[in-house]
Structures are given as C-alpha cells and as structure tokens.
VEXSEGU-403786 format. One line per field, with one value per residue (C-alpha): residue in one letter; x, y, z. Coordinates in nm, 3 decimals, always signed. Layout:
<lumtors>
aa = c(A; ...)
px = c(X; ...)
py = c(Y; ...)
pz = c(Z; ...)
</lumtors>
This chain:
<lumtors>
aa = c(M; L; P; P; V; I; L; C; Q; F; R; K; D; G; I; D; E; A; T; E; T; T; L; G; I; Y; G; C; D; L; I; Q; E; S; G; I; L; L; R; L; P; Q; A; V; V; A; T; G; Q; V; L; F; H; R; F; Y; C; K; K; S; F; A; R; L; N; V; K; K; V; A; A; S; S; V; W; L; A; S; K; L; E; E; N; P; R; K; A; S; Q; A; T; N; R; N; G; D; T; D; N; A; T; C; K; S; T; R; K; P; K; L; L; H)
px = c(+1.017; +0.992; +1.236; +1.103; +1.107; +0.854; +0.642; +0.623; +0.509; +0.210; +0.124; +0.117; -0.172; -0.366; -0.354; -0.287; -0.105; -0.420; -0.592; -0.279; -0.257; -0.626; -0.611; -0.298; -0.467; -0.783; -0.582; -0.405; -0.740; -0.871; -0.565; -0.605; -0.974; -0.903; -0.636; -0.881; -1.152; -0.904; -0.755; -0.406; -0.120; -0.030; +0.305; +0.116; -0.097; +0.209; +0.386; +0.078; +0.074; +0.443; +0.388; +0.092; +0.298; +0.597; +0.374; +0.230; +0.576; +0.617; +0.260; -0.003; -0.332; -0.498; -0.402; -0.484; -0.773; -0.686; -0.916; -0.758; -0.405; -0.496; -0.643; -0.337; -0.110; -0.291; -0.265; +0.105; +0.189; +0.019; +0.241; +0.558; +0.490; +0.409; +0.049; -0.112; -0.469; -0.643; -0.665; -1.044; -1.044; -0.834; -1.049; -1.380; -1.281; -1.161; -1.507; -1.659; -1.472; -1.674; -1.988; -2.089; -1.812; -1.544; -1.431; -1.261; -1.414; -1.231; -1.408; -1.276; -1.425; -1.223; -1.071; -1.196)
py = c(-0.171; +0.104; +0.122; -0.004; +0.349; +0.471; +0.158; +0.212; +0.569; +0.447; +0.185; +0.452; +0.614; +0.290; +0.193; -0.171; -0.296; -0.414; -0.076; +0.106; -0.110; -0.070; +0.309; +0.322; +0.122; +0.330; +0.653; +0.520; +0.414; +0.767; +0.912; +0.671; +0.757; +1.130; +1.098; +0.926; +1.186; +1.472; +1.297; +1.310; +1.100; +0.787; +0.944; +1.212; +0.949; +0.742; +1.051; +1.134; +0.785; +0.807; +1.145; +1.000; +0.709; +0.927; +1.166; +0.886; +0.749; +1.050; +1.126; +0.899; +0.806; +0.886; +1.252; +1.352; +1.282; +1.033; +1.200; +1.543; +1.407; +1.211; +1.524; +1.728; +1.458; +1.472; +1.849; +1.855; +1.573; +1.759; +2.059; +1.852; +1.667; +1.994; +1.904; +2.156; +2.149; +2.393; +2.293; +2.313; +2.060; +1.815; +1.841; +1.833; +1.528; +1.356; +1.406; +1.255; +0.932; +0.872; +0.843; +0.547; +0.617; +0.489; +0.143; +0.076; -0.219; -0.117; +0.168; +0.149; +0.319; +0.638; +0.760; +1.120)
pz = c(+0.009; +0.264; +0.553; +0.888; +1.031; +0.772; +0.806; +1.181; +1.120; +0.915; +1.172; +1.444; +1.256; +1.277; +0.910; +0.839; +0.531; +0.352; +0.390; +0.280; -0.033; -0.111; -0.078; -0.296; -0.571; -0.542; -0.578; -0.887; -1.035; -0.979; -1.152; -1.446; -1.489; -1.462; -1.728; -1.961; -1.902; -1.953; -2.260; -2.117; -2.256; -2.064; -1.967; -1.771; -1.596; -1.505; -1.371; -1.164; -1.015; -0.927; -0.761; -0.569; -0.435; -0.352; -0.160; +0.050; +0.122; +0.350; +0.457; +0.604; +0.439; +0.772; +0.757; +0.399; +0.162; -0.115; -0.368; -0.320; -0.343; -0.658; -0.820; -0.722; -0.863; -1.200; -1.210; -1.118; -1.359; -1.644; -1.570; -1.542; -1.868; -2.047; -2.113; -1.877; -1.755; -1.526; -1.162; -1.182; -1.467; -1.270; -0.958; -1.145; -1.347; -1.034; -0.888; -1.203; -1.144; -0.829; -1.036; -1.248; -1.500; -1.264; -1.369; -1.040; -0.862; -0.545; -0.376; -0.024; +0.272; +0.279; +0.600; +0.549)
</lumtors>
C-alpha cells in the first residue's frame, strides 16, 4: 500500500485507481511477453516487473510512456540478472508484443 502522499500525487495527474491498475497490469504483461520472445529466464522477467512497479511508485503514468518503461525494465533486469540483451533487442521485442502475438486481453487506451 502506498502512503497517502504518493497516492495524492497520482491523483493530481488525473489518473484514477482503475486506470492505474490497468496500466500496471498491461506493463507487466508487456514485460512477460518480451521475456518469452527474448527467451529470458523467469527470474529476469520477475525482476523487470519489480523494477517497473518501483519506477511507477515515484513517477506518474501520465508523464511517461508505459511501453518505453516496460522495455527499459526488461533491458535493465537482463543486465542485473547477468543475462544481458542489447537495448535494441529489448525495445524491438517490446514492439512485437503489440502485434497479434500479445496474449494480453487488456490493451488499455494509453495516455501517450
């Protein structure tokens, strides 16, 4: 649970709780699909999802693109877990997940 001060900060940007939750799930789905396409171990994917959530604990979904943060989280997690991938691979694969290969049934209207 986030402290009320942080919650108020998100609400100032005009993002309600349902949208915030949907975007968080969507970002994690993108990270999961990217991990599968890049053949990364599940530990890397889980680390990427943690990094994604920790990033958005401090920054608002209204200010930064979810897809770019998800791709960056995959790239950084691969480095941290010593299973490196090139940045271009992480961003290209993240773009692939927007096509028909994405299993996510939740494709929210993105804010950017």
